[in-house]
C-alpha positions as semicolon CSV with decimal commas, in nm:
position;residue;x (nm);y (nm);z (nm)
1;X;-0,003;-0,021;-0,009
2;X;0,091;0,362;-0,124
3;X;0,193;0,634;0,195
4;X;0,010;0,851;-0,025
5;X;-0,349;0,711;-0,006
6;X;-0,331;0,789;0,384
7;X;-0,315;1,081;0,562
8;X;0,079;1,219;0,634
9;X;0,214;1,073;0,961
10;X;0,241;1,249;1,312
11;X;0,566;1,326;1,496
12;X;0,543;1,167;1,888
13;X;0,714;1,361;2,149
14;X;0,735;1,199;2,456
15;X;0,862;1,360;2,763
16;X;1,151;1,269;2,978
17;X;1,043;1,160;3,334
18;X;1,167;1,479;3,574
19;X;1,100;1,702;3,288
20;X;0,785;1,960;3,207
21;X;0,692;2,122;2,908
22;X;0,634;2,473;2,927
23;X;0,628;2,579;2,549
24;X;0,402;2,375;2,268
25;X;0,403;2,453;1,970
26;X;0,074;2,536;1,761
27;X;0,076;2,243;1,544
28;X;0,121;1,961;1,843
29;X;-0,146;1,821;2,075
30;X;-0,065;1,707;2,431
31;X;-0,217;1,385;2,493
32;X;-0,143;1,107;2,806
33;X;0,143;0,811;2,738
34;X;-0,131;0,594;2,600
35;X;-0,289;0,861;2,362
36;X;-0,610;0,988;2,536
37;X;-0,721;1,341;2,614
38;X;-0,496;1,562;2,822
39;X;-0,683;1,904;2,940
40;X;-0,387;2,115;2,919
41;X;-0,165;2,255;2,686
42;X;0,142;2,262;2,883
43;X;0,273;1,964;3,098
44;X;0,122;1,677;2,901
45;X;0,371;1,356;2,858
46;X;0,325;1,280;2,520
47;X;0,273;1,510;2,188
48;X;0,147;1,432;1,892
49;X;0,252;1,700;1,621
50;X;0,108;1,751;1,263
51;X;0,310;1,735;0,922
52;X;0,165;1,922;0,693
53;X;0,288;1,639;0,395
54;X;0,471;1,338;0,341
55;X;0,825;1,336;0,408
56;X;1,118;1,135;0,239
57;X;1,422;1,008;0,439
58;X;1,586;1,335;0,428
59;X;1,321;1,558;0,533
60;X;1,403;1,800;0,830
61;X;1,115;1,954;1,032
62;X;1,173;2,165;1,354
63;X;0,893;2,186;1,659
64;X;1,034;2,413;1,921
65;X;0,918;2,278;2,255
66;X;1,028;2,463;2,558
67;X;1,137;2,232;2,880
68;X;1,166;2,274;3,234
69;X;1,431;2,040;3,453
70;X;1,248;2,000;3,725
71;X;1,467;1,658;3,884
72;X;1,727;1,440;3,811
73;X;1,644;1,143;3,715
74;X;1,924;0,908;3,620
75;X;1,907;0,696;3,310
76;X;1,568;0,894;3,235
77;X;1,440;0,906;2,797
78;X;1,190;1,020;2,609
79;X;1,172;0,989;2,274
80;X;1,075;1,160;1,911
81;X;0,983;0,928;1,634
82;X;0,709;0,919;1,320
83;X;0,382;0,736;1,401
84;X;0,085;0,689;1,118
85;X;-0,233;0,832;1,262
86;X;-0,371;0,441;1,306
87;X;-0,207;0,147;1,297
88;X;0,145;0,068;1,183
89;X;0,326;0,181;0,850
90;X;0,234;-0,073;0,606
91;X;0,473;-0,003;0,326
92;X;0,764;0,071;0,577
93;X;1,012;-0,276;0,606
94;X;1,204;-0,143;0,862
95;X;1,041;0,050;1,119
96;X;1,282;-0,012;1,402
97;X;1,422;0,359;1,251
98;X;1,138;0,546;1,309
99;X;1,225;0,622;1,674
100;X;1,514;0,844;1,843
101;X;1,592;0,844;2,213
102;X;1,568;1,173;2,378
103;X;1,775;1,249;2,643
104;X;1,811;1,555;2,893
105;X;2,102;1,548;3,095
């Protein structure tokens, strides 16, 4: 199945433990870790950000989040990744390279 038959993926930020999001880009929506509704704009543990179009492997896109470090949590990581709205990327032969760890030291 071609990616062009479905909407562009979302960029997902999982916030590292010990940090709080204090500034959120306009095209990013707060969620609970499992994807549920999160009442406030800031402080969510997860954000899904819109991509206005499909991207290739060399495309760059920036989202300017602001984070506050609240506590030192040894080994804590978050992640940033590309995810379809629902399910998996059926056309992607290697989904292991769709996510990167995010460390705050």
